PDB file of N, CA, C and O in Angstrom:
ATOM      1  N   MET A   1       5.317  15.217   9.848  1.00  0.00           N
ATOM      2  CA  MET A   1       5.005  13.929   9.297  1.00  0.00           C
ATOM      3  C   MET A   1       6.060  12.926   9.752  1.00  0.00           C
ATOM      4  O   MET A   1       7.259  13.192   9.667  1.00  0.00           O
ATOM      5  N   LYS A   2       5.605  11.772  10.235  1.00  0.00           N
ATOM      6  CA  LYS A   2       6.395  10.685  10.720  1.00  0.00           C
ATOM      7  C   LYS A   2       7.013  10.019   9.625  1.00  0.00           C
ATOM      8  O   LYS A   2       6.464   9.922   8.528  1.00  0.00           O
ATOM      9  N   ASN A   3       8.179   9.540   9.896  1.00  0.00           N
ATOM     10  CA  ASN A   3       9.025   8.774   8.946  1.00  0.00           C
ATOM     11  C   ASN A   3       8.324   7.451   8.589  1.00  0.00           C
ATOM     12  O   ASN A   3       7.852   6.729   9.468  1.00  0.00           O
ATOM     13  N   THR A   4       8.267   7.156   7.304  1.00  0.00           N
ATOM     14  CA  THR A   4       7.690   5.868   6.820  1.00  0.00           C
ATOM     15  C   THR A   4       8.790   4.880   6.679  1.00  0.00           C
ATOM     16  O   THR A   4       9.954   5.183   6.417  1.00  0.00           O
ATOM     17  N   ILE A   5       8.317   3.612   6.880  1.00  0.00           N
ATOM     18  CA  ILE A   5       9.295   2.437   6.677  1.00  0.00           C
ATOM     19  C   ILE A   5       9.110   1.935   5.246  1.00  0.00           C
ATOM     20  O   ILE A   5       7.996   1.662   4.798  1.00  0.00           O
ATOM     21  N   ASN A   6      10.256   1.820   4.534  1.00  0.00           N
ATOM     22  CA  ASN A   6      10.110   1.182   3.272  1.00  0.00           C
ATOM     23  C   ASN A   6      10.080  -0.329   3.435  1.00  0.00           C
ATOM     24  O   ASN A   6      10.706  -0.957   4.289  1.00  0.00           O
ATOM     25  N   ILE A   7       9.215  -0.872   2.440  1.00  0.00           N
ATOM     26  CA  ILE A   7       8.876  -2.315   2.465  1.00  0.00           C
ATOM     27  C   ILE A   7      10.135  -3.006   1.742  1.00  0.00           C
ATOM     28  O   ILE A   7      10.308  -2.808   0.540  1.00  0.00           O
ATOM     29  N   LYS A   8      10.883  -3.696   2.369  1.00  0.00           N
ATOM     30  CA  LYS A   8      12.003  -4.387   1.698  1.00  0.00           C
ATOM     31  C   LYS A   8      11.785  -6.020   1.917  1.00  0.00           C
ATOM     32  O   LYS A   8      11.031  -6.483   2.773  1.00  0.00           O
ATOM     33  N   PRO A   9      12.483  -6.716   1.106  1.00  0.00           N
ATOM     34  CA  PRO A   9      12.281  -8.128   1.196  1.00  0.00           C
ATOM     35  C   PRO A   9      12.735  -8.794   2.643  1.00  0.00           C
ATOM     36  O   PRO A   9      12.266  -9.860   3.042  1.00  0.00           O
ATOM     37  N   ASP A  10      13.671  -8.050   3.341  1.00  0.00           N
ATOM     38  CA  ASP A  10      14.100  -8.428   4.700  1.00  0.00           C
ATOM     39  C   ASP A  10      13.081  -8.007   5.750  1.00  0.00           C
ATOM     40  O   ASP A  10      13.212  -8.465   6.885  1.00  0.00           O
ATOM     41  N   ASN A  11      11.969  -7.086   5.446  1.00  0.00           N
ATOM     42  CA  ASN A  11      11.125  -6.787   6.500  1.00  0.00           C
ATOM     43  C   ASN A  11       9.636  -6.942   6.009  1.00  0.00           C
ATOM     44  O   ASN A  11       8.692  -6.445   6.623  1.00  0.00           O
ATOM     45  N   PHE A  12       9.502  -7.700   4.808  1.00  0.00           N
ATOM     46  CA  PHE A  12       8.217  -7.904   4.259  1.00  0.00           C
ATOM     47  C   PHE A  12       7.265  -8.652   5.289  1.00  0.00           C
ATOM     48  O   PHE A  12       6.089  -8.319   5.440  1.00  0.00           O
ATOM     49  N   ASP A  13       7.884  -9.713   6.002  1.00  0.00           N
ATOM     50  CA  ASP A  13       7.051 -10.532   6.940  1.00  0.00           C
ATOM     51  C   ASP A  13       6.332  -9.632   8.003  1.00  0.00           C
ATOM     52  O   ASP A  13       5.303 -10.024   8.554  1.00  0.00           O
ATOM     53  N   ASP A  14       6.907  -8.393   8.282  1.00  0.00           N
ATOM     54  CA  ASP A  14       6.268  -7.457   9.200  1.00  0.00           C
ATOM     55  C   ASP A  14       5.014  -6.970   8.728  1.00  0.00           C
ATOM     56  O   ASP A  14       4.176  -6.523   9.511  1.00  0.00           O
ATOM     57  N   PHE A  15       4.829  -7.031   7.465  1.00  0.00           N
ATOM     58  CA  PHE A  15       3.567  -6.367   6.774  1.00  0.00           C
ATOM     59  C   PHE A  15       2.497  -7.392   6.529  1.00  0.00           C
ATOM     60  O   PHE A  15       1.440  -7.100   5.971  1.00  0.00           O
ATOM     61  N   THR A  16       2.796  -8.627   6.966  1.00  0.00           N
ATOM     62  CA  THR A  16       1.722  -9.847   6.569  1.00  0.00           C
ATOM     63  C   THR A  16       0.517  -9.618   7.318  1.00  0.00           C
ATOM     64  O   THR A  16      -0.467 -10.262   6.954  1.00  0.00           O
ATOM     65  N   TYR A  17       0.395  -8.842   8.277  1.00  0.00           N
ATOM     66  CA  TYR A  17      -0.898  -8.536   8.969  1.00  0.00           C
ATOM     67  C   TYR A  17      -0.914  -6.970   9.005  1.00  0.00           C
ATOM     68  O   TYR A  17       0.128  -6.318   9.074  1.00  0.00           O
ATOM     69  N   SER A  18      -2.139  -6.417   8.954  1.00  0.00           N
ATOM     70  CA  SER A  18      -2.239  -4.974   8.932  1.00  0.00           C
ATOM     71  C   SER A  18      -2.207  -4.402  10.302  1.00  0.00           C
ATOM     72  O   SER A  18      -2.831  -4.890  11.245  1.00  0.00           O
ATOM     73  N   LYS A  19      -1.448  -3.339  10.374  1.00  0.00           N
ATOM     74  CA  LYS A  19      -1.307  -2.505  11.728  1.00  0.00           C
ATOM     75  C   LYS A  19      -1.585  -1.163  11.289  1.00  0.00           C
ATOM     76  O   LYS A  19      -1.371  -0.855  10.116  1.00  0.00           O
ATOM     77  N   ILE A  20      -2.065  -0.296  12.158  1.00  0.00           N
ATOM     78  CA  ILE A  20      -2.402   1.099  11.967  1.00  0.00           C
ATOM     79  C   ILE A  20      -1.172   1.807  11.366  1.00  0.00           C
ATOM     80  O   ILE A  20      -1.187   2.618  10.440  1.00  0.00           O
ATOM     81  N   SER A  21       0.031   1.306  12.140  1.00  0.00           N
ATOM     82  CA  SER A  21       1.434   2.135  11.731  1.00  0.00           C
ATOM     83  C   SER A  21       1.653   1.628  10.280  1.00  0.00           C
ATOM     84  O   SER A  21       2.321   2.392   9.583  1.00  0.00           O
ATOM     85  N   HIS A  22       1.255   0.577   9.738  1.00  0.00           N
ATOM     86  CA  HIS A  22       1.671   0.291   8.363  1.00  0.00           C
ATOM     87  C   HIS A  22       1.015   1.209   7.223  1.00  0.00           C
ATOM     88  O   HIS A  22       1.543   1.394   6.126  1.00  0.00           O
ATOM     89  N   PHE A  23      -0.230   1.770   7.639  1.00  0.00           N
ATOM     90  CA  PHE A  23      -0.952   2.476   6.665  1.00  0.00           C
ATOM     91  C   PHE A  23      -0.188   3.838   6.242  1.00  0.00           C
ATOM     92  O   PHE A  23      -0.282   4.280   5.097  1.00  0.00           O
ATOM     93  N   GLN A  24       0.463   4.379   7.101  1.00  0.00           N
ATOM     94  CA  GLN A  24       1.362   5.504   6.580  1.00  0.00           C
ATOM     95  C   GLN A  24       2.314   5.154   5.564  1.00  0.00           C
ATOM     96  O   GLN A  24       2.587   5.996   4.708  1.00  0.00           O
ATOM     97  N   THR A  25       2.897   3.935   5.543  1.00  0.00           N
ATOM     98  CA  THR A  25       3.806   3.472   4.519  1.00  0.00           C
ATOM     99  C   THR A  25       3.052   3.130   3.265  1.00  0.00           C
ATOM    100  O   THR A  25       3.523   3.514   2.195  1.00  0.00           O
ATOM    101  N   ILE A  26       1.978   2.476   3.286  1.00  0.00           N
ATOM    102  CA  ILE A  26       1.290   2.257   1.967  1.00  0.00           C
ATOM    103  C   ILE A  26       0.429   3.164   1.495  1.00  0.00           C
ATOM    104  O   ILE A  26       0.054   3.096   0.325  1.00  0.00           O
ATOM    105  N   MET A  27      -0.012   4.160   2.355  1.00  0.00           N
ATOM    106  CA  MET A  27      -0.840   5.243   1.759  1.00  0.00           C
ATOM    107  C   MET A  27      -0.085   6.243   0.909  1.00  0.00           C
ATOM    108  O   MET A  27      -0.700   7.026   0.185  1.00  0.00           O
ATOM    109  N   LYS A  28       1.241   6.232   0.983  1.00  0.00           N
ATOM    110  CA  LYS A  28       2.021   7.080   0.049  1.00  0.00           C
ATOM    111  C   LYS A  28       1.633   6.762  -1.528  1.00  0.00           C
ATOM    112  O   LYS A  28       1.830   7.525  -2.474  1.00  0.00           O
ATOM    113  N   HIS A  29       1.068   5.523  -1.575  1.00  0.00           N
ATOM    114  CA  HIS A  29       0.573   5.136  -2.995  1.00  0.00           C
ATOM    115  C   HIS A  29      -0.894   5.055  -3.196  1.00  0.00           C
ATOM    116  O   HIS A  29      -1.402   4.390  -4.098  1.00  0.00           O
ATOM    117  N   SER A  30      -1.613   5.808  -2.257  1.00  0.00           N
ATOM    118  CA  SER A  30      -2.972   5.709  -2.243  1.00  0.00           C
ATOM    119  C   SER A  30      -3.623   6.172  -3.678  1.00  0.00           C
ATOM    120  O   SER A  30      -4.821   5.945  -3.849  1.00  0.00           O
ATOM    121  N   ASN A  31      -2.955   6.740  -4.592  1.00  0.00           N
ATOM    122  CA  ASN A  31      -3.440   7.082  -5.882  1.00  0.00           C
ATOM    123  C   ASN A  31      -3.570   5.816  -6.720  1.00  0.00           C
ATOM    124  O   ASN A  31      -4.198   5.851  -7.778  1.00  0.00           O
ATOM    125  N   ALA A  32      -2.996   4.703  -6.279  1.00  0.00           N
ATOM    126  CA  ALA A  32      -3.110   3.485  -6.942  1.00  0.00           C
ATOM    127  C   ALA A  32      -4.342   2.725  -6.590  1.00  0.00           C
ATOM    128  O   ALA A  32      -4.636   1.683  -7.176  1.00  0.00           O
ATOM    129  N   VAL A  33      -5.075   3.249  -5.623  1.00  0.00           N
ATOM    130  CA  VAL A  33      -6.430   2.345  -5.183  1.00  0.00           C
ATOM    131  C   VAL A  33      -7.091   2.274  -6.550  1.00  0.00           C
ATOM    132  O   VAL A  33      -7.066   3.203  -7.357  1.00  0.00           O
ATOM    133  N   PRO A  34      -7.721   1.031  -6.763  1.00  0.00           N
ATOM    134  CA  PRO A  34      -8.557   0.908  -7.948  1.00  0.00           C
ATOM    135  C   PRO A  34      -9.671   1.888  -8.022  1.00  0.00           C
ATOM    136  O   PRO A  34     -10.291   2.135  -6.988  1.00  0.00           O
ATOM    137  N   HIS A  35      -9.981   2.459  -9.115  1.00  0.00           N
ATOM    138  CA  HIS A  35     -11.035   3.546  -9.334  1.00  0.00           C
ATOM    139  C   HIS A  35     -12.327   2.946  -8.962  1.00  0.00           C
ATOM    140  O   HIS A  35     -13.126   3.663  -8.359  1.00  0.00           O
ATOM    141  N   LYS A  36     -12.658   1.666  -9.251  1.00  0.00           N
ATOM    142  CA  LYS A  36     -13.953   1.158  -8.586  1.00  0.00           C
ATOM    143  C   LYS A  36     -14.247   1.191  -7.304  1.00  0.00           C
ATOM    144  O   LYS A  36     -15.389   1.327  -6.864  1.00  0.00           O
ATOM    145  N   TRP A  37     -13.000   1.042  -6.488  1.00  0.00           N
ATOM    146  CA  TRP A  37     -13.116   1.022  -4.952  1.00  0.00           C
ATOM    147  C   TRP A  37     -13.328   2.590  -4.568  1.00  0.00           C
ATOM    148  O   TRP A  37     -14.070   2.921  -3.643  1.00  0.00           O
ATOM    149  N   LYS A  38     -12.669   3.447  -5.298  1.00  0.00           N
ATOM    150  CA  LYS A  38     -12.873   4.895  -4.943  1.00  0.00           C
ATOM    151  C   LYS A  38     -14.313   5.363  -5.200  1.00  0.00           C
ATOM    152  O   LYS A  38     -14.867   6.142  -4.424  1.00  0.00           O
ATOM    153  N   GLU A  39     -14.937   4.856  -6.344  1.00  0.00           N
ATOM    154  CA  GLU A  39     -16.303   5.183  -6.657  1.00  0.00           C
ATOM    155  C   GLU A  39     -17.208   4.630  -5.553  1.00  0.00           C
ATOM    156  O   GLU A  39     -18.112   5.344  -5.117  1.00  0.00           O
ATOM    157  N   ALA A  40     -17.016   3.424  -5.091  1.00  0.00           N
ATOM    158  CA  ALA A  40     -17.951   2.730  -4.255  1.00  0.00           C
ATOM    159  C   ALA A  40     -17.798   3.486  -2.898  1.00  0.00           C
ATOM    160  O   ALA A  40     -18.736   3.417  -2.103  1.00  0.00           O
ATOM    161  N   ASN A  41     -16.625   4.239  -2.561  1.00  0.00           N
ATOM    162  CA  ASN A  41     -16.475   4.867  -1.308  1.00  0.00           C
ATOM    163  C   ASN A  41     -16.548   6.430  -1.484  1.00  0.00           C
ATOM    164  O   ASN A  41     -16.090   7.220  -0.659  1.00  0.00           O
ATOM    165  N   LYS A  42     -17.201   6.794  -2.696  1.00  0.00           N
ATOM    166  CA  LYS A  42     -17.250   8.215  -2.956  1.00  0.00           C
ATOM    167  C   LYS A  42     -16.059   9.026  -3.019  1.00  0.00           C
ATOM    168  O   LYS A  42     -16.146  10.226  -2.756  1.00  0.00           O
ATOM    169  N   GLY A  43     -14.953   8.505  -3.338  1.00  0.00           N
ATOM    170  CA  GLY A  43     -13.631   9.062  -3.385  1.00  0.00           C
ATOM    171  C   GLY A  43     -12.993   9.221  -2.182  1.00  0.00           C
ATOM    172  O   GLY A  43     -11.966   9.898  -2.149  1.00  0.00           O
ATOM    173  N   VAL A  44     -13.470   8.660  -1.090  1.00  0.00           N
ATOM    174  CA  VAL A  44     -12.790   8.785   0.209  1.00  0.00           C
ATOM    175  C   VAL A  44     -11.703   7.603   0.232  1.00  0.00           C
ATOM    176  O   VAL A  44     -11.964   6.453  -0.121  1.00  0.00           O
ATOM    177  N   ILE A  45     -10.601   7.982   0.639  1.00  0.00           N
ATOM    178  CA  ILE A  45      -9.468   7.028   0.813  1.00  0.00           C
ATOM    179  C   ILE A  45      -9.143   7.037   2.283  1.00  0.00           C
ATOM    180  O   ILE A  45      -8.263   7.757   2.754  1.00  0.00           O
ATOM    181  N   ASP A  46      -9.892   6.204   2.997  1.00  0.00           N
ATOM    182  CA  ASP A  46      -9.826   6.040   4.535  1.00  0.00           C
ATOM    183  C   ASP A  46      -9.340   4.804   4.956  1.00  0.00           C
ATOM    184  O   ASP A  46     -10.083   3.835   4.805  1.00  0.00           O
ATOM    185  N   PRO A  47      -8.191   4.639   5.476  1.00  0.00           N
ATOM    186  CA  PRO A  47      -7.655   3.357   5.837  1.00  0.00           C
ATOM    187  C   PRO A  47      -8.586   2.527   6.766  1.00  0.00           C
ATOM    188  O   PRO A  47      -8.496   1.300   6.804  1.00  0.00           O
ATOM    189  N   SER A  48      -9.422   3.175   7.462  1.00  0.00           N
ATOM    190  CA  SER A  48     -10.278   2.451   8.329  1.00  0.00           C
ATOM    191  C   SER A  48     -11.460   1.720   7.580  1.00  0.00           C
ATOM    192  O   SER A  48     -12.130   0.851   8.138  1.00  0.00           O
ATOM    193  N   LEU A  49     -11.654   2.099   6.376  1.00  0.00           N
ATOM    194  CA  LEU A  49     -12.559   1.504   5.462  1.00  0.00           C
ATOM    195  C   LEU A  49     -11.931   0.400   4.536  1.00  0.00           C
ATOM    196  O   LEU A  49     -12.660  -0.277   3.811  1.00  0.00           O
ATOM    197  N   PHE A  50     -10.712   0.248   4.566  1.00  0.00           N
ATOM    198  CA  PHE A  50      -9.945  -0.715   3.723  1.00  0.00           C
ATOM    199  C   PHE A  50     -10.349  -2.164   4.013  1.00  0.00           C
ATOM    200  O   PHE A  50     -10.349  -2.605   5.163  1.00  0.00           O
ATOM    201  N   THR A  51     -10.694  -2.893   2.947  1.00  0.00           N
ATOM    202  CA  THR A  51     -10.814  -4.276   3.050  1.00  0.00           C
ATOM    203  C   THR A  51      -9.507  -4.886   2.959  1.00  0.00           C
ATOM    204  O   THR A  51      -8.553  -4.229   2.544  1.00  0.00           O
ATOM    205  N   LEU A  52      -9.379  -6.211   3.349  1.00  0.00           N
ATOM    206  CA  LEU A  52      -8.128  -6.959   3.295  1.00  0.00           C
ATOM    207  C   LEU A  52      -7.615  -6.865   1.814  1.00  0.00           C
ATOM    208  O   LEU A  52      -6.403  -6.761   1.624  1.00  0.00           O
ATOM    209  N   LYS A  53      -8.498  -6.897   0.751  1.00  0.00           N
ATOM    210  CA  LYS A  53      -8.085  -6.930  -0.635  1.00  0.00           C
ATOM    211  C   LYS A  53      -7.318  -5.583  -0.942  1.00  0.00           C
ATOM    212  O   LYS A  53      -6.283  -5.554  -1.608  1.00  0.00           O
ATOM    213  N   ILE A  54      -7.885  -4.544  -0.427  1.00  0.00           N
ATOM    214  CA  ILE A  54      -7.204  -3.115  -0.709  1.00  0.00           C
ATOM    215  C   ILE A  54      -5.892  -3.068   0.012  1.00  0.00           C
ATOM    216  O   ILE A  54      -4.926  -2.568  -0.564  1.00  0.00           O
ATOM    217  N   TYR A  55      -5.770  -3.567   1.275  1.00  0.00           N
ATOM    218  CA  TYR A  55      -4.521  -3.513   2.039  1.00  0.00           C
ATOM    219  C   TYR A  55      -3.437  -4.286   1.247  1.00  0.00           C
ATOM    220  O   TYR A  55      -2.317  -3.831   1.016  1.00  0.00           O
ATOM    221  N   GLN A  56      -3.908  -5.567   0.832  1.00  0.00           N
ATOM    222  CA  GLN A  56      -2.970  -6.354   0.149  1.00  0.00           C
ATOM    223  C   GLN A  56      -2.522  -5.772  -1.154  1.00  0.00           C
ATOM    224  O   GLN A  56      -1.364  -5.989  -1.510  1.00  0.00           O
ATOM    225  N   TYR A  57      -3.396  -4.985  -1.974  1.00  0.00           N
ATOM    226  CA  TYR A  57      -3.216  -4.499  -3.158  1.00  0.00           C
ATOM    227  C   TYR A  57      -2.109  -3.368  -2.949  1.00  0.00           C
ATOM    228  O   TYR A  57      -1.092  -3.381  -3.643  1.00  0.00           O
ATOM    229  N   LEU A  58      -2.311  -2.451  -2.041  1.00  0.00           N
ATOM    230  CA  LEU A  58      -1.510  -1.381  -1.898  1.00  0.00           C
ATOM    231  C   LEU A  58      -0.124  -1.916  -1.216  1.00  0.00           C
ATOM    232  O   LEU A  58       0.943  -1.379  -1.515  1.00  0.00           O
ATOM    233  N   LEU A  59      -0.179  -2.830  -0.432  1.00  0.00           N
ATOM    234  CA  LEU A  59       1.134  -3.505   0.101  1.00  0.00           C
ATOM    235  C   LEU A  59       1.945  -3.997  -1.080  1.00  0.00           C
ATOM    236  O   LEU A  59       3.131  -3.684  -1.185  1.00  0.00           O
ATOM    237  N   VAL A  60       1.346  -4.742  -1.950  1.00  0.00           N
ATOM    238  CA  VAL A  60       2.271  -5.239  -3.155  1.00  0.00           C
ATOM    239  C   VAL A  60       2.671  -4.237  -4.003  1.00  0.00           C
ATOM    240  O   VAL A  60       3.802  -4.216  -4.489  1.00  0.00           O
ATOM    241  N   TYR A  61       1.654  -3.223  -4.266  1.00  0.00           N
ATOM    242  CA  TYR A  61       1.986  -2.106  -5.231  1.00  0.00           C
ATOM    243  C   TYR A  61       3.352  -1.347  -4.582  1.00  0.00           C
ATOM    244  O   TYR A  61       4.354  -1.072  -5.242  1.00  0.00           O
ATOM    245  N   THR A  62       3.192  -1.104  -3.312  1.00  0.00           N
ATOM    246  CA  THR A  62       4.285  -0.352  -2.657  1.00  0.00           C
ATOM    247  C   THR A  62       5.614  -1.124  -2.670  1.00  0.00           C
ATOM    248  O   THR A  62       6.669  -0.553  -2.949  1.00  0.00           O
ATOM    249  N   PHE A  63       5.545  -2.484  -2.352  1.00  0.00           N
ATOM    250  CA  PHE A  63       6.695  -3.194  -2.379  1.00  0.00           C
ATOM    251  C   PHE A  63       7.379  -3.183  -3.839  1.00  0.00           C
ATOM    252  O   PHE A  63       8.576  -2.926  -3.966  1.00  0.00           O
ATOM    253  N   ILE A  64       6.644  -3.441  -4.798  1.00  0.00           N
ATOM    254  CA  ILE A  64       7.135  -3.363  -6.204  1.00  0.00           C
ATOM    255  C   ILE A  64       7.624  -1.997  -6.482  1.00  0.00           C
ATOM    256  O   ILE A  64       8.775  -1.901  -6.909  1.00  0.00           O
ATOM    257  N   TYR A  65       6.918  -0.916  -6.303  1.00  0.00           N
ATOM    258  CA  TYR A  65       7.316   0.417  -6.587  1.00  0.00           C
ATOM    259  C   TYR A  65       8.628   0.761  -5.832  1.00  0.00           C
ATOM    260  O   TYR A  65       9.510   1.402  -6.404  1.00  0.00           O
ATOM    261  N   ASP A  66       8.753   0.365  -4.627  1.00  0.00           N
ATOM    262  CA  ASP A  66       9.974   0.693  -3.884  1.00  0.00           C
ATOM    263  C   ASP A  66      11.148  -0.191  -4.223  1.00  0.00           C
ATOM    264  O   ASP A  66      12.282   0.233  -3.997  1.00  0.00           O
ATOM    265  N   ASN A  67      10.976  -1.310  -4.716  1.00  0.00           N
ATOM    266  CA  ASN A  67      12.125  -2.178  -4.881  1.00  0.00           C
ATOM    267  C   ASN A  67      12.424  -2.588  -6.284  1.00  0.00           C
ATOM    268  O   ASN A  67      13.525  -3.088  -6.515  1.00  0.00           O
ATOM    269  N   ILE A  68      11.560  -2.429  -7.240  1.00  0.00           N
ATOM    270  CA  ILE A  68      11.812  -2.828  -8.610  1.00  0.00           C
ATOM    271  C   ILE A  68      12.223  -1.526  -9.457  1.00  0.00           C
ATOM    272  O   ILE A  68      11.423  -0.592  -9.528  1.00  0.00           O
ATOM    273  N   PRO A  69      13.317  -1.472 -10.020  1.00  0.00           N
ATOM    274  CA  PRO A  69      13.833  -0.252 -10.756  1.00  0.00           C
ATOM    275  C   PRO A  69      12.936  -0.044 -11.999  1.00  0.00           C
ATOM    276  O   PRO A  69      12.555  -1.030 -12.629  1.00  0.00           O
ATOM    277  N   LYS A  70      12.591   1.194 -12.370  1.00  0.00           N
ATOM    278  CA  LYS A  70      11.949   1.429 -13.543  1.00  0.00           C
ATOM    279  C   LYS A  70      12.466   0.842 -14.711  1.00  0.00           C
ATOM    280  O   LYS A  70      13.688   0.903 -14.846  1.00  0.00           O
ATOM    281  N   GLY A  71      11.803   0.286 -15.585  1.00  0.00           N
ATOM    282  CA  GLY A  71      12.331  -0.222 -16.767  1.00  0.00           C
ATOM    283  C   GLY A  71      12.874  -1.739 -16.639  1.00  0.00           C
ATOM    284  O   GLY A  71      13.403  -2.294 -17.602  1.00  0.00           O
ATOM    285  N   SER A  72      12.720  -2.326 -15.480  1.00  0.00           N
ATOM    286  CA  SER A  72      13.252  -3.600 -15.252  1.00  0.00           C
ATOM    287  C   SER A  72      12.415  -4.553 -16.060  1.00  0.00           C
ATOM    288  O   SER A  72      11.249  -4.309 -16.370  1.00  0.00           O
ATOM    289  N   LYS A  73      13.025  -5.587 -16.370  1.00  0.00           N
ATOM    290  CA  LYS A  73      12.301  -6.715 -17.188  1.00  0.00           C
ATOM    291  C   LYS A  73      12.485  -7.899 -16.337  1.00  0.00           C
ATOM    292  O   LYS A  73      13.457  -8.032 -15.594  1.00  0.00           O
ATOM    293  N   THR A  74      11.428  -8.856 -16.472  1.00  0.00           N
ATOM    294  CA  THR A  74      11.412 -10.016 -15.741  1.00  0.00           C
ATOM    295  C   THR A  74      12.179 -11.108 -16.571  1.00  0.00           C
ATOM    296  O   THR A  74      12.304 -12.248 -16.125  1.00  0.00           O
TER     297      THR A  74
END
């Protein structure tokens, strides 16, 4: 398995457009893909089928998960 890059504030700009290499980083949270999207794609989580919305959703989810400690309050 290749090493994944953690999405941090200092490298977030690198993820503002999707690249194949980014999918390994965001796919570690593929269980967070909305249920409606999974149903529409018969449960298949295939990055080649991702819409921009799904890419953005997983990007933000991964950023928050990797950078905000559990129990943090705003």
